[in-house]
N, C-alpha and C positions, 0 to 999 in steps of 0.2 A: 642365414641358412639355418634350418631346424633339423631337427631328427638325428639320427644316428650318423650321419656324415659331416654334422656340426663339429665332430670332434675327430672323425676317421681323415676328413680332406687334409687339416694341417700336418699331421702325419704320413700322409700319402704323398704331399709335396715334398718332402724331405727326400723322398726316393728317385727324385728327378736329377737330383744333384751329381749322382755317381757317372752319369752316361757323359756330360760334358767333360766332366773331370777326367776320366777315364780317356778320352781325345787328346786332352791336354798332356795328360801324361806321357802318351806315347811320342811326342816330342820334345819332352823334359830331358835335360843331360841326366846321365846316372852321377850318383855322387863318387867324387873322387876318391875317399876314404874307403867306401865298397870297394872301388876298381883296385886300389893299393892291396887291401886284406885280399883280394884274389886273384894279385900276381899280375895283374893287366895293367902294367905302367904305361905302356903307351897309350892306351884307351882315359887312362887317368889323367895325364898331361892334356889330352886333348879335351875333356871335361872340364879341368879345371881353368883353360883358356876360355871356354866356353862362358863359364861362371865368373871369372875375374873381370873387375871394371877396366873398361878399354887403357885408363891411364896404368895401369899396373899390370897388364898383361905379361910383358917381359919378365915378371918375378913369379909366373905360374910355375915354372921350372923350380925355383926355391922351394915354393908352398908345396909340391908334391916331394920334394926331398925331404921336407922337414916332416912329412906324413910317412914316408917310408921309413924315417929314421923310429918316429914315434912309435908305428905299429912291430917295427922288430922291437922296441924297448918291452912293449905289454909283453909281446911273445915271450922273452927272455924272462919278465917276472911273473908273470901267469904258469910258467911250465914247473910242472911237478906239486901244483897248488890243488887243493880240494875244498869242498863247501864250507867246511870248518874253517880255513882261514880267514872268511868274511867277519869272522868274530875275534883275530888277532890281530895284533900289532897294528901298522896303518891302515891294512884293510878294514878294521874295525871301524875306524874314523870314518870310512867311505861307506859302509852299511848303515853307520849313526844318519851321517846326512843324508841317506836316501831315505831310510825309514821317517827321518823329520819332516823331508819335504812333501813327500806322499800324505803324511797324517795330517798336515797343517792344511791342504788342500781339502781333505775329508772333513776335516773337523773345525771348519772355519764356518759351519753353516750353510754351505752349499745346497744341501739338500733340501733346505727351506726354500730357497730360490728356484730348483728344479720342479717341486710340487708345490708353487707356493699358492695355488687357488685351492687345492685340496687342503694344505694347512689353513689356511684363513675360515675355511668351511667348518674345519675341526676346531678352529679356535673358538667358533659359535657366530661367525659371520653368515649372511645369508648369499645365495646364490649370485646376485646382483652385484652386491658390494664386494664380496670376493674377487669377483671378475674385474672392477673397477680397480680395487687394491693391486692386482695382478698388472694389469696395466702402468700404474703408477710406479709399481718397482721396476718392471723392464724400463721405464723412462728414465727412472734415476740410475738405473745399471748403465746405461749408455751414454748419460752426462757424465759419470763416474769414471767410465772408459776415455771419454775424451779429455777430462780434467787429469788422467792419468798421464797423457802426454806430455803435461806442462810440469805437472810434479816430478816427473823422473828426472827431466833436465836440472830440476833445482834443488831437490833434495838426495836423491840416487835411488834405485830400486831397493837397496838394503834396508835404508831407513823407512820409508813406505810401507815397505813387505813387514817390518817387524812391528811398526807403528798401528798398521791396518790390522795385523792380526790380534795384538792386543785389545784393541777397538772391538772386534767380532767377538773376542771372549767375555767381554762385559755386556756387549749386546746380548750373547744368548743366555747369559746368567741372568738378565733381568728379563728376558722372555720367559725363564723358567719361573723367576721370582712372580710375575704377572699371572702365569697360568695359575699358582697357587691360589693367588688374591680372587682371581676368576672363579674358581671353584668354591669359593665361601660366597658366592653369591654375586661379587660386584663384576656386572656383565662390561661395564665400560671398560674392564681392565682386559679385556679381550680385543678392544681397538688398538690399545698400547702393544698388547702383541704383536698384531700384525704392523702398526706403524714402525715398529722396532725392524722389521724384516725388510724395509725399505733401504734406509741409509745403510744396512748390514749387506743388503746385496750391491748397493753402489760401490762401498769399500771393497768388497769382495772382487769386482770386476775390475776396479781401479788398481789394487794393490798386488793381487798374486799373477805371477807371471807363469811361465811354463816350468815342466819339471828340469829342463836343461837350463834354463835361467837360474831356477833355486838352486842347483848344485854350483854354478859360481859364485854364490855368496857365502858359501862354506860355512853356513850356521853351526 
């Protein structure tokens, strides 16, 4: 496909997903946590039974009871607090964890992956090679994701998270150094910049879990 729709079509296809997802969500059970916080305990029991595996359905009442106690504890702790309490005592620790986990996901070099073709062109590669490098990058990211399933069971999430972040930081430093070298007239360094993005994206997809998973690491 050529012309303006060559880049518009991939973006347009993404808008096809909300329709089937919305239809599926109509039949999805509501979160028991949300129901407990709204005081809908009976509905929370029903939702917990739907979400609980068959072998442990008899323990759904215990699960909801634990949610009720946790919800009440959170209300007691948060009563009379203000925004400034986010920077005091134990809440300061939570604020640090939240800021670090979000910062890690932004500063790991993910912006290179999201705009990889544009970055490759800015690095000095022509359009054809930029596209080919992008395909290679996403292929490496796919392989990295598959390998992460195996690595997590062996090394654990915290270890590969911190190790991957360190490697990504070194990779970005090398990209910056190669940029200085390329500006001096060594055009081969631009290929080095592009190649560094490929293992970086592979590590990114393999090592970085969701925000909720990051909180569990208690970095």
